[in-house]
KEVEX-711542 format. One record per residue (C-alpha): x, y, z; residue in one letter. Coordinates in steps of 0.5 Angstrom, whole numbers, plus 2048, in hexadecimal, padded with zeros to 3 digits. Example, Ala and Ser with C-alpha at 12.3 -4.5 7.8 and 13.67 -1.06 7.14 Angstrom:
8197F7810a/81B7FE80Es/
END
This chain:
8457B87BEm/8467BF7C0h/8437C17B9k/83C7BE7BCg/83D7C07C4l/83D7C77C1v/8377C67BCv/8327C37C3i/8367CA7C6l/8347CF7C1l/82D7CB7C1l/82C7CC7C8t/82E7D37C9m/8287D57C2y/8237D17C7a/8257D47CCg/8247DB7C8l/81E7D97C6l/81B7D77CCk/81D7DE7CEa/8187E27C9q/8137E57CBp/80C7E07C8k/8087E47C3v/8007E47C3t/7FC7E87BDr/7F67EC7BEa/7F07EC7B8i/7EB7F37B8k/7E57F07B7v/7DF7F47B4t/7D97F27B8q/7DB7F27C0a/7DB7EC7C4p/7D57EC7C9r/7D77EC7D0i/7D47E77D4d/7D87E17D6g/7D87DC7CFs/7DE7DC7CAl/7D87DA7C4d/7D87E17C0d/7DC7E07B9s/7E07E67BBa/7E47E17BFw/7E57DB7BAq/7EC7DE7B6h/7EE7E07BCa/7F67DE7BDp/7F67DA7C3l/7FA7DB7CAa/7FC7D47CDv/8027D17D1d/8037D47D8f/8087D37DBi/8087D37E4t/80A7D87E7n/8097D67EEs/80A7D27F3p/80E7CF7EEv/8127D27E8y/8127CF7E0g/80D7CA7E0n/8087C97DBp/8017CC7DFa/7FC7C77E2a/7F67C97DEv/7F67CC7D7k/7F37D27D4t/7F27D47CEe/7F27DD7CDv/7F07E27C7r/7F07E97C6v/7ED7ED7C1v/7EB7F57C1y/7E77FA7BEd/7E78027BEn/7E58017C4t/7E77FC7C8s/7EC7F67C9i/7E87EF7CBy/7EB7EB7CEi/7E87E37CEg/7EC7DE7D3a/7E97D67D3y/7EC7D37D9l/7EB7CC7D9y/7E97C87E0d/7E47C37E3d/7DF7C77E5p/7DE7C47EBa/7E67C77EEe/7E57CE7EBi/7E67D27F2r/7E07D87F2r/7E17DD7F8q/7DD7E27F8f/7E27E97F9t/7E27F07F9t/7E47F37F4r/7EE7F57F4d/7ED7EF7FAn/7F07E87F8l/7F57E67FDq/7F47E07FFr/7ED7DE7FDa/7EB7D97FBn/7EA7DA7F3v/7ED7D97EDd/7EE7DE7E8y/7F17E27E2f/7F47E77E0a/7F77EC7DAv/7FC7F17D9f/7FD7F67D5l/8047FA7D4d/8017FF7CFt/8088027CEy/80C7FC7CDk/8117FF7D3d/8117F97D6r/8107FB7DDq/80A7FF7DDn/8027FC7DCa/7FB7FA7DDf/7F87F67E1q/7F07F37E0f/7EF7EC7E4l/7E87E87E5v/7E77E37EAt/7E27DD7E9a/7DD7E07EBr/7DD7E87E7n/7E17EC7EDv/7E67F17E9q/7ED7F37EAt/7F07F87E7d/7F87FC7E8a/7FD7FF7E6r/8047FB7E5v/80A7FF7E6s/8117FE7E5a/8137FC7EBn/80E7F77EEy/80F7F17EEd/8097EE7F1g/8057E97F4e/8007E47F4e/7FB7E87F1g/7FD7EE7F0n/8027F27EDy/8027F97ECg/7FE7FE7EFd/7F67FB7F1v/7F38027F2s/7F38047ECw/7EC8047EAd/7EA8037E2a/7E38027DFv/7E37FC7DBw/7DE7F67DAd/7DE7EE7DAs/7DA7E87DCk/7DC7E07DEv/7D97DB7DCs/7D97D27DFi/7DA7CD7D9r/7DA7C67D9p/7E27C67D8d/7E47CC7DCg/7E27D47DCw/7E27DA7D7i/7E37E17D9v/7E27E77D4e/7E47ED7D4m/7E37F47D1r/7E97F97D2i/7E68007CFp/7EC8047CDl/7EA8097D1f/7EC8057D7s/7F38047D5i/7F98097D2r/7FC8087CBf/80180B7C6s/7FD80C7C0r/8018087BAk/7FF8057B4s/8017FE7B6d/8027FE7BDa/8057F97C1d/8047F77C8w/8067F37CEg/8037ED7D1i/8027E97D6q/7FC7E37D8f/7FC7E17DFm/7F87DC7E2r/7F77D97E9f/7F47D37ECs/7F27D37F3r/7F17CB7F1r/7F87CB7F1h/7FB7D07F4n/7FF7D37EEe/8007D87EAt/8027D77E3s/8037DC7DDf/8027DC7D5w/80A7DF7D4n/80E7DC7DAp/80E7E17E0v/8167DE7E4n/8167E07EBp/81D7E07EBa/81C7E57E6v/81C7EC7E7s/8167F07E6g/80F7EF7E3f/80E7F27DDa/8147F07DAn/8117E97D8q/80C7EB7D5f/80A7E87CEg/8087EC7C8d/8027EE7C4i/8027F07BDt/7FC7F27B9g/7F97F97BCf/7F97FC7B5n/7F68037B5k/7F48047BCl/7F180B7BEv/7F180D7C5p/7E980F7C6p/7E88167CAl/7E98147D1r/7E38187D5l/7E08157DBs/7DC8187E0f/7DB8167E8s/7D681B7EBp/7D48197F2y/7CF81B7F8v/7D1818800s/7CD81A807g/7CD81780Dg/7CE81A815y/7D381A81Ar/7D3819821q/7DB81B824t/7DB81B82Cp/7DF82082Fy/7E281F837a/7E082683An/7DD829834s/7D5826831a/7D682282Cn/7D6824825q/7D0823820y/7D2823819e/7CD822812t/7D182080Cl/7D0822806k/7D5824800s/7D48227F8g/7DA8227F3g/7DD8207EDm/7E281B7EAd/7E481D7E4v/7E98197DFk/7EB81C7D8y/7F08197D2g/7F381F7D0i/7F781C7CBn/7F78147C9e/7FD8127CFs/7FB8197D5f/7F58187D9t/7F381E7DDl/7F081B7E3d/7EC8217E8a/7E78207EFt/7E38277F1l/7E18267F8i/7E38207FAp/7E081C800d/7E4818803f/7E1816809g/7DF80F806q/7E680C807v/7E880580Di/7EB808814s/7F2809815d/7F6804819n/7F680981Fv/7FC806824v/7FF80A82An/80680D827n/80B80C82Cl/81180D827s/813814824p/81281281Ef/80B81381Ae/80680D818i/80580D811r/7FE80A80Ff/7FA808809r/7F880B805e/7F0809802n/7ED810800r/7EC80F7F8p/7EE8157F4f/7F58137F7f/7F680B7F7t/7F480B7EFe/7F980C7EAg/7FE80F7EFt/80480A7ECe/80780F7E8l/8078147EEf/80980F7F3n/80F80C7F0k/8138117F4a/81280F7FAg/8108167FCi/80A8187FCf/805815802y/7FE817800s/7FC817807r/7FF81F807r/7FA821803i/7F3822806g/7F782080Dk/7F4821814v/7F5829815p/7FC82A819d/7F982D81Fl/7F3829820y/7F7825825d/7F982A829s/7F282E82Al/7EF82882Cq/7F5827831d/7F382E834k/7EC82C835i/7EC826838s/7F382883Cs/7EF82F83Eg/7F383383Be/7ED837838l/7E983683Ed/7E583C83Bg/7E3839834y/7DF834831q/7E083182Av/7DA832826l/7DF831820k/7E582D81En/7E6829817p/7EA824818s/7EB822811v/7EF82780Ct/7E9829806r/7EB8287FFl/7E982D7F9y/7EC8297F5n/7F28257F2a/7F48237EAv/7F881E7E8k/7FC81F7E1f/7FF8187DFs/8018147D9g/8078117D4r/80A8147CDt/80B80F7C8a/81280F7CAg/81080D7D1n/8118137D5l/80C8137DAg/80A81A7DCi/80581B7E2g/8038227E5v/7FF8227EDf/7FC8287F0n/7F78287F5a/7F582F7FAv/7F182E800t/7EE833805e/7EE83880Cn/7ED833810v/7E9837816k/7E783581Da/7E183A821t/7E283A828l/7DE83E82Cr/7DF841833n/7DA83F838r/7DA84583Cg/7D984A836t/7D5846831g/7DA84882Ck/7DD844826d/7E4844824s/7E783F81Et/7EF83C81Fv/7F383A818i/7F4833819t/7F7832813e/7F883780Dp/7F6837806l/7FC833802a/7FE8307FAn/80182A7FAy/8048297F3n/8088237EFi/80C8227E9i/80E81C7E6v/81281A7DFl/8148137E0d/8188107DAq/8178097D8a/81E8067D6l/8207FF7D2k/8227F97D7n/81C7FB7DDr/8208027DEs/81E8087DFy/81F8107E1i/81A8137E5t/81A81B7E7f/81581D7EDt/8138227F0n/80E8247F6t/80D82B7F8n/80882E7FEv/8068357FFm/802838805r/7FE83F805n/802844809s/80884480Ch/80783B80De/80C83680Dr/80D836804d/81282F803a/81582D7FCn/8188257FBv/81B8237F5t/81D81B7F4a/8218187EEl/8208107ECd/82580B7E8i/8248057E7a/8298017E3l/8297FA7E1y/82E7F57DCd/82B7F37D6k/82B7ED7D9a/8277F07DEn/82B7ED7E3r/82E7F27E7y/82C7F97E8g/82D8007EDi/8298047EFv/82A80C7F1l/8258117F4k/8278177F6p/82381C7FAr/8238247FCy/81D827800s/81E82E802v/818831808v/816838808y/814839810d/81383F814i/81983D818p/81D83D812g/81F83980Br/82283280Cy/82382E807n/826826807g/829820802f/828818800a/82A8137FCn/82980C7FDy/82E8087F9l/82C7FF7F7e/8307FB7F3v/8307F47F1g/82E7EE7EEk/8267EE7EDv/8257E87E9s/8267E07EBg/8277DB7F0n/82C7DF7F4l/82B7E67F5q/82F7EC7F9y/82E7F37F9s/8327F77FEf/82E7FF800t/831806803n/82C80A805e/82D811807l/829817809k/82C81D80Cs/829820813d/82482680Fq/82282080Ay/81A82380Bd/81581F805p/81081F80An/80A825807d/809821802m/80D81A803g/80E815809f/81581580Cq/815811813l/81D814815a/822819812p/82A817815n/82A811812v/83280D80Ef/82F80780Ea/83280180An/8307F9808t/8347F4806a/82D7ED803a/82E7E7800v/8287E37FEs/8267DD7FBy/8207DA7F8h/81F7D37F5i/8187D37F1y/8177CC7EFq/8147C67F4a/8187C17F8t/8177BC7FCp/8147BF801a/8137C67FFf/80F7CA7FAl/8147D07FAn/8197D3800q/81D7D87FFs/8227DB805y/8257E3806q/82B7E680Av/82D7EC80Ba/8327F180Fv/82F7F9811k/8347FD814q/831805816d/83480B818y/831812819l/833817814y/83481D818k/83881D81Dp/83A816819f/83981181Fs/83880A820y/831808821q/83080081Fk/8337F981Ct/82E7F481Ba/82E7EE817f/8277EB813v/8257E4811a/8207E280Fs/81D7DA80Ca/8167D9808s/8147D2806w/80D7D1802l/80C7C9804f/8087C37FFk/8037C5803n/8027CC803f/8037CE809l/8097D4809n/80E7D580El/8127DB810i/8187DC814i/81A7E3816n/8217E481At/8247EB81Cd/8297EC821i/82D7F2825a/8337F0826p/8367F682Br/8337FB82Ew/831801829y/82F808829n/82880A828d/828812826f/821813825f/81E80F82Ce/81E816831m/81B81A82Bq/81F81F82Et/821824829p/819824829a/81A825821s/81D82081Dl/821824818f/82582781Ek/82B825821t/82F822825p/82B81D828r/82A81B82Eq/82D81382Fq/82A80E832l/82D807832k/82A800831r/82B7F9833s/82D7F382Dp/8287EF82Cy/8267E8827y/81F7E7825s/81C7E2821l/8147E281Ff/8117DC81Bi/80C7DE815d/8077D9811g/8007D880Es/7FD7D180Dt/7F97D0805d/7F57D5803n/7F27D07FFr/7ED7CE806k/7E77D1809p/7EB7D280Fl/7F17D580Fi/7F77D8814l/7FC7DC814s/8027DE81Aw/8077E281Bh/80B7E0823i/8127E3825g/8157E582Ag/81B7EA82Ca/8207E9832e/8277ED834g/82C7EE83Ap/8287F183El/8257ED844p/81D7EC844n/81B7EE83Dd/8197EA838p/8157ED833y/80F7E882Fy/80A7E982Aa/8057E5826l/8017E6820q/7FA7E181Ef/7F57E2819g/7F07DD818i/7EB7DF812r/7E67DA811y/7E17D980Ar/7DB7D880Bf/7D97D7804s/7DB7DB7FDd/7D77E1800r/7D87E1807l/7E07E180Am/7E27E4811l/7E87E5814e/7EC7E581Al/7F27E981Bn/7F67E9823y/7FC7EC824k/8007ED82Br/8067F182Cq/8097F0834y/8107F3836d/8127F283En/8177F783Eg/8167FD838q/81B802838f/818809836g/817810836y/81281183Ba/80F817839f/81181D83Fi/817821840r/81B822846d/81882884Ap/81F82C84As/82382A844t/81D82883Fa/82082283Da/81C81D83Ap/81B817840v/81C80F83El/817809840a/818802841r/811800840r/80C7FA83Ft/80A7FB839y/8027F6835a/8007F882Fd/7FB7F382Dv/7F67F5826t/7F07F1824s/7ED7F281Dv/7E67EE81Bi/7E47EF814s/7DF7EC80Eg/7DC7EC808v/7D67E9805y/7D57EA7FEn/7CE7EA7FBf/7D17EA7F3t/7D77EC7F1s/7D67F37F2r/7D37F37F7m/7D57F27FEn/7D47F4805l/7DB7F580At/7DC7F6811f/7E37F7815r/7E47F981Ca/7EA7FA820r/7EC7FA826h/7F37FD829y/7F57FD830w/7FC800833n/7FF7FF83Ar/80580383Dl/807801844q/80E804847n/81280084Bt/81980584Bn/81A80D848l/82080E846y/825815844t/82881383Fv/82F81683Eh/834818838n/837813837d/83080F836g/83080B83Dy/82C80B842w/82A80C84At/82580C84De/821812851r/81C811857t/81A817857d/814816852l/80E810854v/80E80B84Ep/80780984Ea/80581284Dd/807810846y/804809844n/7FF80A83Ei/7FA80783Cn/7F7808834y/7F1805830n/7EF80582Aa/7E8803826f/7E580481En/7E080081Bl/7DF801813d/7D87FE80Fv/7D87FE809f/7D27FC804y/7D47FE7FDt/7D17FC7F7w/7D37FD7EFd/7CD7FE7ECf/7D17FF7E5r/7D78007E2l/7DB8057E6g/7D58077EBs/7D48067F2r/7D08077F7l/7D38077FEi/7CF806806l/7D480780Cg/7D4807813w/7DA808816k/7DA80881Fn/7E180A822w/7E480B829l/7E381482Bg/7EB81582Bk/7E9818831d/7E9813835y/7EE80F831e/7F2810838y/7EC80F83Da/7EC80883Fi/7F0807845n/7F5801845d/7F480184Dv/7ED7FF84Ct/7ED7FB845y/7F47F8846k/7F37F383Fy/7F27F3838y/7EA7F0839t/7EA7F5840a/7EB7FA83An/7E67F7834a/7E17F6839g/7E17FE83Cq/7E2800834l/7DA800833f/7D9804839r/7DD80A837t/7DB80F832p/7DB80D82Ah/7DA811824g/7D681081En/7D5810817e/7D080F813f/7D181080Bt/7CE80E804i/7D18117FEr/7CF80F7F6f/7D48107F0i/7D38107E9y/7D680F7E3f/7D68127DDl/7DA8117D6n/7DA8167D1y/7DA8107CCq/7D480C7CFq/7D18127CEl/7D28137C7v/7D080C7C6k/7C980D7C9n/7C88137C6k/7C98117BFr/
END
């Protein structure tokens, strides 16, 4: 009896071990490459092993996939070929057109392959094709867990080919991935990690060939294996992307003549494979005019607003440089430091005797280069360098007619060095150094970061350590600071928990090349979460989390805030998604940054401001993405002990799919606070102390966007955004040293009201007329910067009135055309032969 139990136990354990082993498939080398036409009839496919038996990842984990999939892999001396037969009812295959790299919530089926070419179980290349033959490609990194259709940095673009076809029992995907589009080490018998993914919108189901358990931390560590790449030789990787662009821009000014510019530029991007693993990317005289406008807001906070990077050179293949989180590429080619102050002096009349002839709003790049790759020993190496111009504004004296120049941004060199060693069990250690050197006696800066992540063999527990050190050489003198982030906890399983500590000294400053909201922090967080990935009678999956946060000012060490945070999310059987979040601060707390005193965030001691307790509740959700009409919402509010002090926020999104080619979306967001306390942006005339305001705060954003897809490689997109912010001061206060305040009556609150509007319209026609080559036509329209505060809040009290007046206020316009042509050395040689 006991012997039988032991045998059963051993067999069970052995079966569990077998189940944990990654699946293995084999690639077959062919002498005649398959033709990429959406058919698997070529002889090249006939003897390739099948990868089958996909397992669901979401919405429920662990079930056999609802639809059958078969995948084959072959290769030759130039490319890797993927052939997938995706069985399904043709009438049920979802085929909405999308733009490249943009799948979220689209009504479309797709298939993807992931290649872990160094088999480090951390980094990989993703190649995805939809049922309309729209491509997505991405770089997967160690700390990216993935979301629907997006498992890495989709800003990375490669040149590769694909075709799809609809069959009586499903659809077929054929891919050709040239070897020059990926990186791998030279081995006589290569063994890679590989993963296949299929998404069926009809079932809202994501399935993988090798099971990907959402309760297990990490993604690439759950890949299968592929063998058979015998004597795979990395090709010479050399490509050129020359471009020419032209256009016209008109910019309105309030107190000077409108500025008219003819835009013309030309340059080239070059990619050169120095050896089998390392690539040099260079951009010469880049032009970044055709990027979507920033979501500008009226920033009342003491902290900088972070904007999304939209420039291709700074988004493509930069995952290694971004790993430490101290590289904010918008610093490079930013708005010149003195641009706004010069415009303000002209608008205010301080330079009344001068006319602005030229005041560039962007710092132009002379050139930028990226060197990156990974050795056979899994050491990633990256070097980034960029040089920006010496920006000059031109002023004309109205009386004498003499012109003079003002340097608004000095010549600068930006540099990053990264060493990233991948270790066993998803662990890694990364060294990053950023350095900024400016011309003459201007500010220089250097930041060094070390990132260490260690996980146990079972991938259940982990520790992350991130020490940093910064040095800034400024005109007043040198200052330095340090920071550290520590996190320990259980990272896998249904039950997960963690403890984190974040420390930033008062003068830790990575902002010359990085982004930091505030220094001077000592914060602790304890969190626990529980996730259920199996279906229940009511839900497909569900998740719960609670956390306690305790924050202090580092210097002088002072209490800031205690908060309790909880959230819960449910995915219902009808694919309605619902999330509830609550945030409670049970006691009065301190804010050391709101009053912006001292003005520099890196100076102490700081003016203390007392904040009242609050409790908040917000509900988020969205409807079934398979429907033509998709709704999403964010609704909630907060309350505290102060009288007549409610806060509420609501956001609604409506997306309607008119056809597989046309889709429109409307997003409306409104915030209202009847008693917001904040810096009034005025100071006491005798003491220079900051004045506190209580105000009625209204903030509304409306965005209308849409896309029409002519083909899988040609589309027209537009996006119009109007932002309105109104501040109506009801009381003004003097803040005392202990942070509490008393009302003052010597100032009229209404004299300091603010009414702010911002508007942008972006329209782009994009045609990828051949692999890697593109034609773009663009029109950008915006509310003139000098007119953002010009609409009177007395006459135009409400959002609709502001929106109506908006189009009677001067706007800027820009029309551009850009032509990019991809030239690959291998193709040139082949054509010559």
